[in-house]
FIVO-598358 format. One record per residue: residue in one letter; z, x, y of N, C-alpha, C, O in turn. Coordinates in Angstrom, 1 decimal, m for minus. Layout:
# residues N
(A (Z X Y) (Z X Y) (Z X Y) (Z X Y));
...
***
This chain:
# residues 244
(M (156.3 85.0 31.2) (155.4 84.4 30.2) (154.0 85.1 30.3) (153.4 85.4 29.3));
(A (153.6 85.3 31.6) (152.3 85.9 31.8) (152.3 87.4 31.3) (151.3 87.9 30.8));
(G (153.5 88.0 31.5) (153.6 89.4 31.1) (153.6 89.5 29.6) (152.9 90.5 29.1));
(S (154.2 88.6 28.9) (154.2 88.7 27.4) (152.8 88.4 26.9) (152.4 88.9 25.9));
(S (152.1 87.5 27.5) (150.7 87.2 27.1) (149.8 88.4 27.3) (148.9 88.6 26.5));
(S (150.0 89.1 28.4) (149.2 90.3 28.6) (149.5 91.4 27.6) (148.5 92.0 27.1));
(V (150.7 91.5 27.2) (151.1 92.5 26.1) (150.5 92.1 24.8) (149.9 92.9 24.1));
(M (150.6 90.8 24.5) (150.0 90.3 23.2) (148.5 90.5 23.2) (147.9 90.9 22.2));
(R (147.8 90.3 24.4) (146.4 90.5 24.5) (146.0 91.9 24.2) (145.1 92.2 23.4));
(R (146.8 92.9 24.8) (146.5 94.3 24.7) (146.7 94.8 23.2) (146.0 95.5 22.7));
(V (147.8 94.3 22.6) (148.1 94.6 21.3) (147.0 94.1 20.3) (146.5 94.9 19.4));
(Y (146.6 92.9 20.5) (145.6 92.3 19.7) (144.2 93.1 19.8) (143.6 93.5 18.8));
(L (143.8 93.3 21.0) (142.6 94.0 21.3) (142.6 95.5 20.8) (141.6 96.0 20.3));
(A (143.8 96.1 20.9) (143.9 97.5 20.4) (143.8 97.5 18.9) (143.0 98.3 18.3));
(L (144.5 96.6 18.2) (144.4 96.5 16.8) (143.0 96.2 16.3) (142.5 96.7 15.4));
(Y (142.4 95.2 17.0) (141.0 94.8 16.6) (140.0 96.0 16.7) (139.3 96.2 15.8));
(N (140.0 96.7 17.9) (139.1 97.8 18.1) (139.3 98.9 17.1) (138.4 99.5 16.6));
(W (140.6 99.3 16.9) (140.8 100.4 15.9) (140.5 100.0 14.5) (140.1 100.8 13.7));
(A (140.8 98.7 14.2) (140.5 98.3 12.8) (139.0 98.3 12.5) (138.6 98.8 11.5));
(V (138.2 97.8 13.5) (136.7 97.9 13.3) (136.2 99.3 13.3) (135.3 99.7 12.7));
(F (136.9 100.2 14.1) (136.5 101.6 14.2) (136.7 102.3 12.9) (135.8 102.9 12.4));
(A (137.9 102.2 12.4) (138.2 103.0 11.2) (138.2 102.3 9.9) (137.9 102.9 8.9));
(G (138.4 101.0 9.9) (138.4 100.2 8.7) (139.8 100.4 7.9) (140.5 101.3 8.3));
(W (140.0 99.6 7.0) (141.2 99.8 6.2) (140.8 100.6 5.0) (140.0 100.1 4.1));
(Q (141.3 101.8 4.9) (140.9 102.7 3.9) (141.8 102.7 2.7) (141.8 103.6 1.8));
(V (142.7 101.7 2.6) (143.6 101.6 1.5) (143.0 100.7 0.4) (142.4 99.7 0.7));
(H (143.2 101.2 m0.8) (142.7 100.4 m2.0) (143.9 99.6 m2.5) (144.8 100.1 m3.1));
(F (143.9 98.3 m2.3) (145.0 97.4 m2.7) (145.0 97.2 m4.2) (143.9 97.0 m4.8));
(H (146.1 97.2 m4.8) (146.2 96.8 m6.2) (146.3 95.3 m6.4) (146.0 94.8 m7.5));
(Y (146.7 94.7 m5.3) (146.8 93.2 m5.3) (146.1 92.7 m4.1) (146.5 93.1 m3.0));
(H (145.3 91.7 m4.3) (144.6 91.1 m3.1) (144.8 89.6 m3.1) (144.4 88.9 m4.1));
(S (145.5 89.1 m2.1) (145.4 87.6 m1.9) (144.1 87.3 m1.3) (143.4 88.3 m0.8));
(S (143.7 86.1 m1.3) (142.4 85.8 m0.7) (142.3 86.1 0.8) (141.3 86.5 1.3));
(Q (143.5 86.0 1.4) (143.6 86.2 2.9) (143.5 87.7 3.1) (142.7 88.2 4.0));
(S (144.2 88.6 2.4) (144.2 90.0 2.6) (142.8 90.6 2.3) (142.3 91.5 2.9));
(W (142.2 90.0 1.2) (140.8 90.5 0.8) (139.8 90.2 1.9) (139.0 91.1 2.3));
(L (139.9 89.0 2.5) (139.0 88.6 3.5) (139.2 89.5 4.8) (138.2 89.9 5.4));
(L (140.4 89.7 5.2) (140.7 90.5 6.3) (140.2 91.9 6.1) (139.7 92.6 7.0));
(Y (140.5 92.5 4.9) (140.0 93.8 4.6) (138.5 94.0 4.7) (138.0 94.9 5.3));
(R (137.8 93.0 4.2) (136.3 93.1 4.2) (135.8 92.9 5.6) (134.8 93.6 6.0));
(I (136.4 92.0 6.4) (135.8 91.7 7.7) (136.0 92.9 8.6) (135.2 93.3 9.4));
(L (137.2 93.6 8.5) (137.5 94.7 9.3) (137.0 96.1 8.8) (137.4 97.1 9.3));
(D (136.2 96.0 7.7) (135.7 97.3 7.2) (134.9 98.0 8.2) (133.9 97.4 8.7));
(G (135.2 99.2 8.6) (134.8 99.8 9.8) (133.5 100.5 9.8) (132.8 100.7 8.8));
(K (133.2 101.0 11.0) (131.9 101.7 11.3) (131.9 103.1 10.6) (130.8 103.6 10.2));
(L (133.1 103.7 10.6) (133.1 105.0 10.0) (132.7 105.0 8.5) (131.9 105.9 8.1));
(Q (133.0 104.0 7.8) (132.6 103.8 6.4) (131.1 103.7 6.3) (130.5 104.3 5.5));
(V (130.5 102.9 7.2) (129.1 102.7 7.2) (128.3 104.0 7.5) (127.4 104.3 6.8));
(L (128.8 104.7 8.5) (128.2 106.0 8.9) (128.3 107.0 7.7) (127.3 107.7 7.4));
(Y (129.5 107.1 7.1) (129.7 108.0 6.0) (128.8 107.7 4.9) (128.1 108.6 4.3));
(L (128.7 106.4 4.5) (127.8 106.0 3.4) (126.4 106.3 3.6) (125.6 106.7 2.8));
(A (125.9 106.0 4.9) (124.5 106.3 5.3) (124.2 107.7 5.2) (123.1 108.1 4.6));
(V (125.0 108.6 5.8) (124.7 110.0 5.7) (124.8 110.6 4.3) (124.0 111.4 3.9));
(K (125.7 110.1 3.5) (125.8 110.5 2.1) (124.6 110.1 1.3) (124.1 110.9 0.5));
(A (124.1 108.9 1.6) (122.9 108.4 0.8) (121.7 109.3 1.2) (120.9 109.6 0.3));
(I (121.5 109.6 2.5) (120.4 110.4 2.9) (120.4 111.8 2.3) (119.4 112.3 1.8));
(K (121.6 112.3 2.3) (121.8 113.7 1.7) (121.6 113.7 0.2) (121.0 114.7 m0.3));
(E (122.1 112.7 m0.5) (122.1 112.8 m1.9) (120.9 112.1 m2.6) (120.4 112.5 m3.6));
(S (120.4 111.0 m2.0) (119.3 110.2 m2.6) (118.1 110.0 m1.8) (117.0 109.7 m2.3));
(G (118.2 110.2 m0.5) (117.0 110.0 0.4) (117.2 108.7 1.2) (118.0 107.9 0.9));
(Y (116.4 108.6 2.3) (116.5 107.5 3.2) (116.2 106.2 2.6) (116.7 105.1 3.0));
(E (115.5 106.2 1.5) (115.1 104.9 0.8) (116.3 104.2 0.2) (116.3 103.0 0.0));
(H (117.4 104.9 0.1) (118.6 104.3 m0.5) (119.7 104.0 0.5) (120.8 103.6 0.1));
(V (119.4 104.2 1.7) (120.5 104.0 2.7) (121.0 102.5 2.8) (122.2 102.3 2.8));
(Y (120.0 101.6 2.7) (120.5 100.2 2.8) (121.3 99.7 1.7) (122.4 99.1 1.9));
(D (121.0 100.1 0.5) (121.8 99.8 m0.7) (123.2 100.4 m0.6) (124.1 99.7 m1.0));
(A (123.3 101.5 0.0) (124.6 102.2 0.2) (125.5 101.5 1.2) (126.7 101.5 1.0));
(V (124.9 101.0 2.3) (125.7 100.4 3.4) (125.7 98.9 3.4) (126.3 98.3 4.3));
(K (125.0 98.3 2.5) (124.7 96.8 2.7) (126.0 96.0 2.9) (126.0 95.3 3.9));
(K (126.9 96.1 2.0) (128.1 95.2 2.2) (128.9 95.4 3.4) (129.2 94.5 4.2));
(P (129.3 96.7 3.7) (130.1 96.9 4.9) (129.3 96.6 6.2) (129.9 96.2 7.2));
(L (128.0 96.9 6.1) (127.1 96.6 7.3) (127.1 95.1 7.6) (127.2 94.7 8.8));
(L (126.8 94.3 6.6) (126.8 92.9 6.8) (128.1 92.3 7.3) (128.0 91.5 8.3));
(L (129.2 92.8 6.8) (130.5 92.3 7.3) (130.8 92.8 8.6) (131.4 92.0 9.5));
(A (130.6 94.1 8.9) (130.9 94.6 10.2) (130.1 94.0 11.3) (130.7 93.7 12.4));
(Q (128.8 93.8 11.1) (128.0 93.1 12.1) (128.3 91.7 12.3) (128.3 91.1 13.4));
(S (128.7 91.0 11.2) (129.0 89.6 11.3) (130.3 89.4 12.0) (130.5 88.4 12.7));
(A (131.3 90.4 11.8) (132.6 90.3 12.5) (132.4 90.4 14.0) (133.3 90.0 14.8));
(A (131.3 90.9 14.5) (131.1 91.1 15.9) (131.0 89.7 16.6) (131.1 89.7 17.9));
(V (130.8 88.6 15.9) (130.9 87.3 16.5) (132.2 87.1 17.2) (132.2 86.3 18.2));
(L (133.2 87.7 16.7) (134.5 87.6 17.4) (134.5 88.1 18.9) (135.2 87.6 19.7));
(E (133.6 89.0 19.2) (133.5 89.5 20.5) (132.9 88.4 21.5) (133.2 88.4 22.7));
(I (132.1 87.5 20.9) (131.6 86.4 21.7) (132.8 85.5 22.0) (133.0 85.0 23.2));
(L (133.6 85.2 21.0) (134.8 84.4 21.2) (135.8 85.0 22.2) (136.4 84.3 23.0));
(H (135.9 86.4 22.1) (136.8 87.1 23.1) (136.4 86.8 24.5) (137.2 86.6 25.4));
(G (135.0 86.8 24.7) (134.5 86.6 26.1) (134.7 85.1 26.5) (135.0 84.9 27.7));
(L (134.5 84.2 25.6) (134.6 82.8 25.9) (136.0 82.4 26.3) (136.2 81.6 27.2));
(V (137.0 83.0 25.6) (138.4 82.6 25.9) (139.0 83.5 27.0) (140.2 83.3 27.3));
(G (138.3 84.5 27.5) (138.8 85.3 28.6) (139.6 86.5 28.1) (140.3 87.1 29.0));
(L (139.6 86.9 26.9) (140.3 88.1 26.4) (139.7 89.4 27.0) (140.4 90.3 27.2));
(V (138.4 89.4 27.2) (137.7 90.5 27.8) (136.9 90.1 29.0) (136.6 88.9 29.1));
(R (136.6 91.1 29.8) (135.8 90.7 31.1) (134.3 90.8 30.9) (133.6 90.5 31.8));
(S (133.9 91.3 29.8) (132.4 91.5 29.6) (131.7 90.1 29.7) (132.2 89.2 29.0));
(P (130.7 90.0 30.4) (130.0 88.7 30.6) (129.3 88.3 29.3) (128.7 89.1 28.6));
(I (129.3 87.0 29.0) (128.7 86.5 27.8) (127.2 86.8 27.8) (126.5 87.0 26.8));
(T (126.6 86.8 29.0) (125.1 87.0 29.2) (124.7 88.4 28.7) (123.6 88.6 28.4));
(A (125.7 89.4 28.7) (125.4 90.7 28.2) (125.8 90.8 26.7) (125.1 91.5 26.0));
(T (126.9 90.2 26.3) (127.3 90.3 24.9) (126.5 89.5 24.0) (126.1 90.0 22.9));
(L (126.2 88.2 24.3) (125.5 87.3 23.4) (124.1 87.9 22.9) (123.8 87.8 21.7));
(P (123.2 88.3 23.8) (121.9 88.8 23.4) (122.0 90.0 22.4) (121.2 90.0 21.5));
(Q (122.9 90.9 22.7) (123.0 92.1 21.9) (123.5 91.7 20.5) (122.9 92.2 19.5));
(I (124.5 90.9 20.4) (125.1 90.5 19.1) (124.1 89.6 18.3) (123.9 89.7 17.1));
(A (123.4 88.7 19.1) (122.4 87.8 18.4) (121.3 88.6 17.8) (120.8 88.3 16.7));
(S (120.8 89.6 18.6) (119.7 90.5 18.0) (120.1 91.2 16.8) (119.3 91.4 15.9));
(R (121.3 91.7 16.8) (121.8 92.5 15.7) (122.0 91.6 14.4) (121.7 92.0 13.3));
(L (122.5 90.4 14.7) (122.6 89.5 13.5) (121.3 89.1 13.0) (121.1 88.9 11.8));
(Y (120.3 88.9 13.9) (119.0 88.6 13.4) (118.4 89.7 12.6) (117.8 89.4 11.5));
(V (118.5 90.9 13.0) (118.0 92.0 12.3) (118.7 92.2 11.0) (118.2 92.5 9.9));
(T (120.1 92.1 11.0) (120.9 92.3 9.9) (120.7 91.3 8.8) (120.5 91.7 7.6));
(W (120.7 90.0 9.1) (120.5 89.0 8.2) (119.1 88.4 8.0) (118.6 88.2 6.9));
(G (118.5 88.2 9.2) (117.1 87.6 9.2) (116.0 88.5 8.8) (114.9 88.1 8.4));
(I (116.3 89.8 8.9) (115.2 90.8 8.5) (115.6 91.6 7.3) (115.0 91.5 6.2));
(L (116.7 92.5 7.4) (117.0 93.4 6.3) (117.5 92.6 5.1) (117.0 92.9 4.0));
(W (118.4 91.7 5.2) (119.0 91.0 4.1) (117.9 90.1 3.5) (117.9 89.9 2.2));
(S (117.1 89.5 4.3) (116.1 88.5 3.8) (114.9 89.0 3.2) (114.3 88.4 2.4));
(F (114.5 90.3 3.6) (113.2 90.8 3.1) (113.5 92.2 2.5) (113.4 93.2 3.2));
(P (113.7 92.3 1.2) (114.0 93.5 0.5) (112.9 94.6 0.7) (113.1 95.8 0.5));
(E (111.7 94.1 1.0) (110.6 95.0 1.1) (110.8 96.1 2.2) (110.2 97.1 2.1));
(V (111.6 95.7 3.2) (111.7 96.6 4.3) (113.0 97.5 4.2) (113.3 98.3 5.0));
(Q (113.8 97.2 3.2) (115.1 97.9 3.0) (115.0 99.4 2.8) (115.9 100.1 3.0));
(T (113.8 99.8 2.3) (113.6 101.3 2.0) (112.9 102.0 3.1) (112.5 103.2 2.9));
(H (112.7 101.3 4.2) (111.9 101.9 5.3) (112.8 103.0 6.0) (114.0 102.9 6.1));
(L (112.1 104.0 6.5) (112.8 105.1 7.2) (113.5 104.6 8.4) (114.6 105.1 8.8));
(L (113.0 103.6 9.1) (113.7 103.0 10.3) (115.1 102.4 10.0) (115.9 102.3 10.9));
(V (115.4 102.1 8.7) (116.7 101.6 8.4) (117.7 102.7 8.7) (118.8 102.4 9.2));
(S (117.4 104.0 8.4) (118.3 105.1 8.6) (118.6 105.3 10.1) (119.7 105.4 10.5));
(S (117.5 105.3 10.9) (117.7 105.5 12.3) (118.4 104.3 13.0) (119.2 104.5 13.9));
(L (118.2 103.1 12.4) (118.9 101.9 12.9) (120.4 102.0 12.6) (121.2 101.8 13.5));
(V (120.7 102.3 11.4) (122.1 102.3 11.0) (122.9 103.4 11.7) (124.0 103.2 12.2));
(I (122.3 104.6 11.8) (123.0 105.7 12.5) (123.1 105.4 14.0) (124.2 105.7 14.5));
(S (122.1 104.9 14.6) (122.2 104.5 16.0) (123.3 103.5 16.3) (124.2 103.7 17.1));
(W (123.3 102.4 15.4) (124.4 101.4 15.6) (125.8 102.0 15.4) (126.7 101.7 16.1));
(C (125.9 102.8 14.3) (127.2 103.3 13.9) (127.8 104.2 15.0) (129.0 104.1 15.4));
(I (127.0 105.2 15.5) (127.5 106.1 16.5) (127.9 105.4 17.8) (128.9 105.6 18.4));
(T (127.0 104.4 18.2) (127.3 103.6 19.3) (128.6 102.9 19.2) (129.4 102.9 20.1));
(E (128.8 102.2 18.1) (130.0 101.4 17.9) (131.3 102.2 17.7) (132.4 101.8 18.1));
(I (131.2 103.4 17.0) (132.3 104.3 16.8) (132.8 104.7 18.2) (134.0 104.7 18.4));
(I (131.9 105.1 19.1) (132.3 105.5 20.4) (132.9 104.3 21.2) (134.0 104.4 21.8));
(R (132.3 103.2 21.1) (132.7 102.0 21.9) (134.1 101.5 21.4) (135.0 101.3 22.2));
(Y (134.2 101.3 20.1) (135.5 100.8 19.6) (136.7 101.8 19.8) (137.8 101.4 20.1));
(S (136.4 103.1 19.7) (137.5 104.1 19.9) (137.9 104.1 21.4) (139.0 104.3 21.7));
(F (136.9 103.9 22.2) (137.2 103.9 23.7) (138.1 102.7 24.1) (139.1 102.9 24.7));
(F (137.6 101.6 23.6) (138.4 100.4 24.0) (139.8 100.3 23.3) (140.7 99.8 23.8));
(G (139.8 100.8 22.0) (141.0 100.9 21.3) (142.0 101.8 22.0) (143.2 101.4 22.1));
(T (141.6 103.0 22.4) (142.5 103.9 23.2) (142.9 103.3 24.5) (144.1 103.4 24.9));
(K (142.0 102.7 25.2) (142.3 102.1 26.5) (143.3 101.0 26.4) (144.2 100.9 27.2));
(E (143.2 100.1 25.4) (144.1 99.0 25.3) (145.5 99.5 24.8) (146.5 99.0 25.1));
(A (145.4 100.6 23.9) (146.7 101.1 23.4) (147.5 101.9 24.4) (148.8 101.7 24.4));
(V (146.9 102.7 25.1) (147.7 103.6 26.0) (147.4 103.4 27.5) (148.0 104.1 28.4));
(G (146.4 102.5 27.8) (146.2 102.2 29.2) (145.0 102.9 29.8) (144.4 102.5 30.8));
(S (144.5 104.0 29.2) (143.4 104.8 29.6) (142.8 105.6 28.5) (143.4 105.8 27.5));
(A (141.6 106.1 28.7) (140.9 106.9 27.7) (140.6 108.3 28.3) (140.5 108.4 29.5));
(P (140.6 109.3 27.4) (140.3 110.7 28.0) (138.9 110.7 28.6) (138.1 110.0 28.2));
(S (138.8 111.7 29.5) (137.5 111.7 30.3) (136.3 112.0 29.4) (135.2 111.4 29.7));
(W (136.4 112.8 28.3) (135.3 113.0 27.5) (134.9 111.8 26.7) (133.7 111.6 26.5));
(L (135.8 110.9 26.3) (135.5 109.7 25.7) (134.9 108.7 26.6) (134.0 107.9 26.3));
(L (135.4 108.7 27.9) (134.8 107.8 28.9) (133.4 108.2 29.1) (132.5 107.3 29.3));
(W (133.1 109.5 29.2) (131.7 110.0 29.4) (130.8 109.6 28.3) (129.7 109.1 28.5));
(L (131.3 109.7 27.0) (130.5 109.3 25.9) (130.3 107.8 25.9) (129.1 107.4 25.6));
(R (131.3 107.1 26.2) (131.1 105.6 26.2) (130.0 105.2 27.1) (129.3 104.3 26.8));
(Y (129.9 105.8 28.3) (128.9 105.4 29.3) (127.7 106.3 29.4) (126.9 106.2 30.3));
(S (127.5 107.2 28.4) (126.4 108.1 28.4) (125.6 108.1 27.1) (124.4 108.3 27.1));
(A (126.3 107.9 26.0) (125.6 108.0 24.7) (124.5 107.0 24.5) (123.5 107.2 23.8));
(F (124.7 105.8 25.2) (123.7 104.7 25.0) (122.3 105.2 25.6) (121.3 104.6 25.2));
(L (122.3 106.1 26.5) (121.0 106.6 27.1) (120.0 107.0 26.0) (118.8 106.9 26.2));
(L (120.6 107.6 24.9) (119.7 108.0 23.8) (119.8 107.0 22.7) (118.8 106.6 22.1));
(L (121.0 106.5 22.4) (121.2 105.7 21.2) (120.7 104.3 21.3) (120.2 103.7 20.4));
(Y (120.7 103.7 22.6) (120.2 102.4 22.8) (118.6 102.3 22.5) (118.2 101.5 21.8));
(P (117.9 103.3 23.1) (116.4 103.3 22.8) (116.1 103.5 21.3) (115.2 102.8 20.8));
(T (116.8 104.4 20.7) (116.5 104.6 19.2) (116.9 103.4 18.4) (116.2 103.0 17.5));
(G (118.0 102.7 18.8) (118.4 101.5 18.1) (117.4 100.4 18.3) (117.0 99.7 17.4));
(I (117.0 100.1 19.6) (116.0 99.1 19.9) (114.7 99.4 19.2) (114.1 98.4 18.7));
(A (114.2 100.6 19.3) (113.0 101.0 18.7) (113.0 100.7 17.2) (112.0 100.2 16.6));
(S (114.1 101.0 16.5) (114.3 100.7 15.1) (114.3 99.3 14.8) (113.7 98.8 13.8));
(E (115.0 98.5 15.6) (115.0 97.0 15.4) (113.6 96.4 15.6) (113.1 95.7 14.7));
(L (112.9 96.8 16.6) (111.5 96.3 16.8) (110.6 96.7 15.7) (109.8 95.9 15.2));
(G (110.7 98.0 15.2) (109.9 98.5 14.1) (110.1 97.7 12.8) (109.2 97.4 12.1));
(L (111.4 97.4 12.6) (111.7 96.7 11.3) (111.2 95.2 11.4) (110.8 94.7 10.4));
(V (111.4 94.6 12.5) (110.9 93.2 12.7) (109.4 93.2 12.5) (108.9 92.3 11.8));
(Y (108.6 94.1 13.1) (107.2 94.2 13.0) (106.8 94.4 11.5) (105.9 93.8 11.0));
(T (107.5 95.4 10.9) (107.2 95.7 9.5) (107.4 94.5 8.5) (106.7 94.4 7.5));
(A (108.4 93.7 8.8) (108.7 92.5 8.0) (107.7 91.4 8.1) (107.7 90.5 7.2));
(M (107.0 91.3 9.2) (106.1 90.2 9.4) (105.1 89.8 8.3) (105.0 88.7 8.0));
(P (104.4 90.8 7.8) (103.5 90.5 6.6) (104.2 89.9 5.4) (103.7 89.0 4.8));
(F (105.5 90.3 5.2) (106.2 89.8 4.1) (106.7 88.4 4.3) (106.9 87.6 3.4));
(M (107.0 88.1 5.6) (107.3 86.7 6.0) (106.2 85.8 5.6) (106.5 84.7 5.1));
(K (105.0 86.1 6.0) (103.9 85.3 5.8) (103.5 85.2 4.3) (103.2 84.1 3.8));
(E (103.7 86.3 3.6) (103.3 86.3 2.2) (104.3 85.5 1.3) (103.9 84.8 0.4));
(S (105.6 85.7 1.7) (106.6 85.0 0.9) (106.8 83.5 1.2) (107.2 82.7 0.4));
(G (106.6 83.2 2.5) (106.8 81.8 3.0) (108.3 81.5 3.1) (108.7 80.3 3.2));
(K (109.1 82.5 3.0) (110.6 82.3 3.1) (111.0 81.6 4.4) (110.5 82.0 5.5));
(Y (111.9 80.7 4.4) (112.4 79.9 5.5) (111.3 79.1 6.3) (111.5 78.6 7.4));
(C (110.1 79.0 5.6) (109.1 78.2 6.2) (109.1 76.7 5.8) (109.6 76.4 4.7));
(I (108.7 75.8 6.6) (108.6 74.4 6.2) (107.1 74.0 6.3) (106.4 74.2 7.3));
(R (106.6 73.6 5.1) (105.1 73.3 5.0) (104.9 71.8 5.0) (105.7 71.0 4.6));
(M (103.7 71.5 5.5) (103.2 70.1 5.5) (102.5 69.8 4.1) (102.0 70.8 3.5));
(P (102.5 68.6 3.6) (103.2 67.4 4.2) (104.7 67.4 3.7) (105.0 67.9 2.7));
(N (105.5 66.7 4.5) (106.9 66.5 4.2) (107.3 65.2 4.9) (106.6 64.6 5.7));
(I (108.5 64.7 4.6) (108.9 63.4 5.1) (109.2 63.5 6.6) (109.3 62.4 7.2));
(W (109.4 64.7 7.1) (109.6 64.8 8.5) (108.4 65.0 9.4) (108.4 64.9 10.6));
(N (107.2 65.2 8.6) (106.0 65.4 9.3) (106.1 66.6 10.3) (105.6 66.5 11.4));
(F (106.6 67.7 9.8) (107.0 68.8 10.6) (106.7 70.1 9.9) (107.0 70.2 8.7));
(S (106.2 71.1 10.5) (105.9 72.4 9.9) (106.6 73.5 10.7) (106.7 73.4 12.0));
(F (107.0 74.6 10.1) (107.6 75.7 10.7) (107.3 77.0 10.0) (107.4 77.0 8.8));
(D (106.9 78.0 10.7) (106.6 79.3 10.1) (107.6 80.3 10.7) (107.7 80.5 11.9));
(Y (108.4 80.9 9.8) (109.5 81.8 10.2) (108.9 83.0 10.9) (109.7 83.6 11.8));
(S (107.7 83.4 10.7) (107.1 84.5 11.4) (107.0 84.3 12.9) (107.0 85.2 13.7));
(Y (107.1 83.0 13.3) (107.1 82.6 14.8) (108.3 83.2 15.4) (108.3 83.6 16.6));
(I (109.4 83.2 14.7) (110.7 83.7 15.3) (110.5 85.2 15.6) (111.0 85.7 16.6));
(A (109.8 85.9 14.6) (109.6 87.3 14.8) (108.7 87.6 16.0) (108.9 88.5 16.8));
(V (107.7 86.8 16.2) (106.8 86.9 17.3) (107.5 86.7 18.6) (107.4 87.4 19.6));
(I (108.4 85.7 18.7) (109.2 85.4 19.9) (110.1 86.5 20.1) (110.3 87.0 21.3));
(A (110.8 87.1 19.1) (111.7 88.2 19.2) (111.0 89.4 19.8) (111.5 90.0 20.7));
(L (109.8 89.7 19.2) (109.1 90.9 19.7) (108.7 90.7 21.2) (108.6 91.6 22.0));
(G (108.4 89.4 21.5) (108.0 89.1 22.9) (109.1 89.2 23.9) (108.8 89.5 25.1));
(I (110.3 88.9 23.5) (111.4 89.0 24.5) (112.3 90.2 24.4) (113.0 90.5 25.4));
(Y (112.1 91.0 23.4) (113.0 92.2 23.2) (112.9 93.1 24.4) (113.9 93.3 25.1));
(V (111.7 93.7 24.6) (111.6 94.7 25.6) (111.7 94.2 27.0) (112.5 94.7 27.8));
(P (110.9 93.1 27.4) (111.0 92.6 28.8) (112.3 91.9 29.0) (112.8 91.9 30.1));
(G (112.8 91.1 28.0) (113.9 90.3 28.3) (115.3 90.8 27.9) (116.3 90.4 28.5));
(M (115.3 91.8 27.0) (116.6 92.3 26.5) (116.9 93.7 27.0) (117.8 94.0 27.8));
(S (116.1 94.7 26.5) (116.5 96.1 26.7) (116.2 96.5 28.2) (116.9 97.3 28.8));
(I (115.1 96.0 28.7) (114.7 96.4 30.1) (114.2 95.1 30.7) (113.2 94.5 30.3));
(P (114.8 94.6 31.8) (115.8 95.4 32.6) (117.3 94.9 32.3) (118.2 95.5 32.8));
(H (117.4 93.8 31.5) (118.7 93.1 31.5) (119.9 93.9 30.9) (120.7 94.4 31.7));
(L (119.9 94.2 29.6) (121.0 94.9 29.0) (121.0 96.3 29.4) (122.1 96.9 29.8));
(Y (119.9 97.0 29.4) (119.9 98.4 29.8) (120.2 98.6 31.2) (121.0 99.5 31.6));
(G (119.7 97.7 32.1) (120.1 97.7 33.5) (121.6 97.5 33.7) (122.2 98.1 34.6));
(Y (122.1 96.5 33.0) (123.5 96.2 33.1) (124.4 97.4 32.7) (125.4 97.8 33.3));
(M (124.0 98.1 31.6) (124.7 99.3 31.1) (124.6 100.4 32.1) (125.6 101.2 32.2));
(L (123.4 100.6 32.7) (123.3 101.7 33.7) (124.2 101.4 34.9) (124.8 102.3 35.4));
(G (124.3 100.1 35.3) (125.2 99.8 36.4) (126.7 100.0 36.0) (127.4 100.5 36.8));
(Q (127.0 99.7 34.8) (128.4 99.9 34.3) (128.7 101.4 34.3) (129.8 101.9 34.6));
(R (127.7 102.2 33.9) (127.9 103.7 33.8) (128.2 104.3 35.2) (129.1 105.1 35.3));
(K (127.4 103.9 36.1) (127.5 104.4 37.5) (128.9 104.0 38.0) (129.5 104.8 38.7));
(K (129.3 102.8 37.8) (130.6 102.3 38.3) (131.7 103.0 37.6) (132.7 103.5 38.3));
(A (131.7 103.2 36.3) (132.8 103.8 35.6) (132.9 105.3 35.9) (134.0 105.8 36.1));
(L (131.8 106.0 35.9) (131.9 107.4 36.1) (132.2 107.8 37.6) (132.9 108.8 37.8));
(S (131.7 107.0 38.5) (132.1 107.2 39.9) (133.6 107.0 40.2) (134.2 107.7 40.9));
(K (134.1 106.0 39.5) (135.5 105.6 39.6) (136.4 106.8 39.0) (137.4 107.1 39.5));
(S (135.9 107.3 37.9) (136.6 108.4 37.2) (136.7 109.7 38.1) (137.7 110.4 38.1));
(K (135.6 109.9 38.8) (135.6 111.1 39.7) (136.6 111.0 40.9) (137.2 112.0 41.3));
(K (136.7 109.8 41.3) (137.6 109.5 42.5) (139.1 109.7 42.0) (139.9 110.2 42.8));
(E (139.3 109.4 40.7) (140.7 109.5 40.2) (141.0 111.0 39.8) (142.1 111.2 39.4));
***
């Protein structure tokens, strides 16, 4: 029983990682509601990267968000499954490392980019999307290969635990820059704000969330917690690979 559960776990994780990596590139002539939803959720990182590069080349960075909007929203939202994977024990990654990263990406994806069209044409959208995409293409292909055949080639192992040295800072810098850029539009629009007077006798300014995010990003997330965790994982994985 334990053996069959382990096989099912590996099959599921292999399929999940490869689906998110590559996406379903088939155009169905018939969609049930279930197949359409599955197709859209598993729309992969390769598609987002392709659309982003195509937009930059043909139209300029100002059009990147419009080109990647739908697959980006769905791909990042689907990452919530990774929190569930950790909670039910399908993966060994600690929730304390997974949750902050996914939460920050969901905040930027929905709370900033989707919510404030004024920042969608900013140059940082391009660096953000490309950093996210390359990071995730490497990550999902690594885990997909590892779950499918038991191990990953040395070059992919090295990429998995080394690419973040460059891509993580560029991604974090882009996230921070976009949050900061959106703040004047938060105050101007009043979106998601609660003003007095009201029956709850309570007020809330959405820009406070941005201030809190900016305050905890660098000291609380990237350095030393997540970045330190990833450096530790890199040292452990690469030293183990040398011994083998």
